[in-house]
C-alpha angles and dihedrals in degrees: 000000000000091000090052091049091048091050091049091050091049091051091049091049093049091046090048092050091048093049092046092047092050094052091044090052091046089053091049090052090054091047093050092050089049090053091054088058089059095058117113096239090231112069091017124025117253114228124186135173125210086210128007122198127184113189139141100102127202108014105014141046112219109185115189124186112192119198093002123189130198119192123189118166107304095346123093123185122190126188128189093223143347125189128189123189127190133168112242091227095045108041093161092077119066128181120203135191133174141201123222146274112060113186127195125194131178113202093195100053098024091234117154129182140163131211119205129185139169093220137005126179132166138176136197125197126180129198130198126227087220129018097220094041089050091059088065091055099253133103096043119142137170115282096173138346116187137180126185123180131176131194092015121182131170118197132184104228104186090106110013119306116319114179114234100168142351134180135176094216135010123183129175132175134185110192138177113248107213093196089060096054121109109199094188094051091037094230132137138199125222127202122207123206128177139167133187124193129199093004119187123191107171095186091055096040095245116149126178090348128171126212137179132183134195122178140157133210117193138186093042120153112263091221118074090208089071091063088071090065115106087223096054094115092043090051090048090054091048088057089053092250118188136198111213120194098204093183139332114189132182135172144163130196102223112064092020102240135158137186131185126175130183132168148105138251133200134175129240123225092276095048101261118144122246130179141072141266122209117200134187119196142177119196096334099099093038092059099038098044093043089056087061090049094247110170117256094244092054091048089054090051091052092047094051130193113010119232130211093252094060096263127114130215131209140159132229115209122212117196127161089347094306117124112210138178118199089341096309119120112240103168144345119226123215116244114265091229 
């Protein structure tokens, strides 16, 4: 009988601590959101919620911000609703969802636009290089970041609605690549993957296009806290970090056009880009450059070597921040640091 009573008391104590801890954490969430509303909107972004709800007791935290506003310098972003959900016993995995519309205004330029969507979900999951080290708050890195949107449209709204972009489905993922991790050097590698279906870009003449992207970024720090350092890019360069564009593809059916780009870019000790990009196109450059009245011979130079399948291949060189094609300077990139 005494053992039963002791067990019952222990259960009551644990339950009481859990309940108290949940309400304490919910209060802290509210306090942190309130602090964001006190930022100046210049050095630190100012974030406010028309209505803030924290629910999900006892095992989840569901944080909902209704009529949210983000202000940073001259830019103001408003969103009808944003919801974040996290399990109380697994705070390293967060699920997000949003309600349309999302409006963007720039007080300096006068630009105004609105993004609508039928569905938008995202998730963020972190992983620790060591369980016990992770309990101290260090050694956490990205395991997976994902974004999925359906029925996406972006309109310029300065004078009525002018369509800038629409897509039936957009999906993007940023994932940790275990084979690219160096435990001794404490570095990690991230892979980026994205796909867009039924893409329309009226200003560029793209209709019902498809696009996929695969890229890789190595020699990253395996602790997210290091990304807050002002020297994070300089340190990445010192480790000989490299951005690899494995493949970016795009196509549309009418007119029949294709684009494929591969390459890699590194930085030199003073932050200038170096590398090369190889691109293969069909129809894209002919149409776009002709619209700017570029002479036929110059279009052929941009397109490069013709292939048997009707495509053409060429390579952009990047040296000391200068982008060149066949020895001619096209652009000069600013140093990364």
